[in-house]
ZAMARGU-4260 file (C-alpha; in steps of 0.2 Angstrom, whole numbers, plus 5000, padded with zeros to 4 digits):
<rodrens>
0) 5572/5511/5438 | 5561/5509/5453 | 5542/5512/5452 | 5533/5526/5460 | 5518/5515/5461
5) 5512/5507/5476 | 5516/5489/5474 | 5511/5474/5486 | 5518/5457/5482 | 5507/5442/5490
10) 5518/5429/5494 | 5521/5411/5500 | 5522/5394/5494 | 5510/5385/5480 | 5493/5382/5486
15) 5491/5395/5499 | 5480/5406/5489 | 5492/5421/5482 | 5483/5421/5466 | 5466/5422/5473
20) 5471/5434/5487 | 5480/5446/5475 | 5468/5446/5460 | 5453/5450/5472 | 5461/5463/5481
25) 5467/5471/5466 | 5449/5470/5459 | 5443/5478/5475 | 5456/5491/5475 | 5454/5495/5455
30) 5473/5493/5454 | 5483/5482/5444 | 5487/5463/5445 | 5503/5454/5440 | 5502/5435/5440
35) 5520/5429/5443 | 5517/5412/5436 | 5514/5421/5419 | 5531/5425/5418 | 5539/5408/5419
40) 5548/5401/5405 | 5539/5385/5397 | 5555/5376/5403 | 5553/5382/5420 | 5535/5376/5420
45) 5539/5360/5414 | 5552/5357/5427 | 5540/5363/5441 | 5527/5351/5433 | 5540/5337/5435
50) 5541/5341/5453 | 5558/5351/5451 | 5561/5365/5462 | 5570/5379/5453 | 5587/5383/5457
55) 5590/5402/5464 | 5599/5405/5446 | 5584/5401/5437 | 5573/5412/5448 | 5584/5427/5446
60) 5578/5432/5427 | 5561/5427/5432 | 5559/5438/5447 | 5567/5453/5434 | 5552/5450/5422
65) 5539/5450/5438 | 5545/5466/5444 | 5546/5474/5427 | 5529/5470/5424 | 5524/5477/5440
70) 5534/5493/5436 | 5528/5495/5421 | 5510/5494/5428 | 5509/5514/5431 | 5496/5512/5444
75) 5495/5503/5462 | 5498/5485/5459 | 5496/5467/5468 | 5508/5454/5462 | 5505/5437/5466
80) 5523/5429/5468 | 5531/5415/5479 | 5544/5426/5484 | 5550/5412/5496 | 5568/5419/5501
85) 5574/5435/5508 | 5586/5436/5493 | 5571/5433/5479 | 5562/5450/5490 | 5578/5458/5489
90) 5578/5457/5470 | 5561/5461/5468 | 5565/5476/5479 | 5581/5480/5466 | 5569/5481/5452
95) 5555/5490/5460 | 5562/5501/5475 | 5549/5500/5488 | 5538/5486/5490 | 5527/5480/5503
100) 5525/5460/5506 | 5509/5450/5510 | 5515/5434/5518 | 5500/5422/5517 | 5502/5407/5528
105) 5492/5390/5534 | 5495/5375/5542 | 5503/5362/5530 | 5487/5351/5530 | 5477/5365/5523
110) 5490/5370/5510 | 5491/5351/5504 | 5472/5350/5503 | 5469/5365/5492 | 5484/5359/5481
115) 5475/5342/5479 | 5457/5350/5474 | 5468/5362/5462 | 5467/5358/5445 | 5476/5364/5428
120) 5492/5370/5438 | 5509/5368/5434 | 5515/5368/5452 | 5506/5352/5461 | 5507/5346/5480
125) 5525/5337/5477 | 5533/5355/5478 | 5525/5359/5494 | 5538/5352/5506 | 5552/5359/5497
130) 5543/5376/5496 | 5540/5376/5515 | 5558/5371/5518 | 5564/5384/5507 | 5553/5397/5515
135) 5560/5412/5525 | 5548/5422/5534 | 5548/5441/5533 | 5562/5449/5541 | 5558/5463/5555
140) 5566/5476/5543 | 5555/5470/5528 | 5539/5481/5526 | 5525/5467/5526 | 5513/5458/5536
145) 5508/5438/5538 | 5490/5432/5536 | 5482/5417/5540 | 5473/5412/5525 | 5459/5400/5534
150) 5451/5417/5536 | 5437/5420/5522 | 5445/5428/5507 | 5434/5444/5509 | 5442/5447/5526
155) 5460/5443/5520 | 5458/5455/5506 | 5451/5469/5517 | 5466/5467/5527 | 5478/5467/5513
160) 5469/5484/5507 | 5469/5491/5525 | 5488/5487/5526 | 5491/5494/5508 | 5482/5510/5513
165) 5491/5511/5529 | 5508/5511/5522 | 5504/5522/5507 | 5497/5536/5520 | 5514/5533/5530
170) 5526/5534/5513 | 5514/5543/5503 | 5523/5547/5487 | 5521/5564/5479 | 5528/5559/5462
175) 5514/5546/5457 | 5501/5559/5451 | 5489/5556/5465 | 5487/5538/5461 | 5490/5532/5477
180) 5480/5544/5486 | 5466/5540/5475 | 5467/5522/5480 | 5467/5525/5497 | 5452/5536/5496
185) 5443/5524/5485 | 5446/5510/5497 | 5442/5520/5512 | 5425/5526/5504 | 5421/5509/5501
190) 5420/5503/5518
</rodrens>
């Protein structure tokens, strides 16, 4: 069953800043936040901590859990999820129906420096090259934008919220109890 909520997935490789952008944008919007990393199994986290990338088959149940968490949020929601391949994004669309994607990018060196400074996360710098090799940029038929995260966090978040508001207006859903229109109003008034 598809969601009637506005959902955006902030995507990209490990260390690009998905969680920081998604959490802050969700906070500013007053919406829900789903951290995809919280939906990995302990086995998957241990595997990635050892530097082993997950297989496509291992990712599919995880993507289902992530999509279901966003669907159950019952309010506009931003998800932090790598969503590196088109088939992963298609899987999220299968669970959620309509979904927006925000692809965060930066030069490899910038991401590597961020990963080197990151502490306490199971996905380390040893996964960066395999994730960059796996990454399939958004297709022209996918509702999304690509943002360079070298800009300040506040600026990136503002662009995410502007994009969500514009898409919500373009695809306004009458059946969400007014939640989407309220988010748009709150965002535009807070400018």
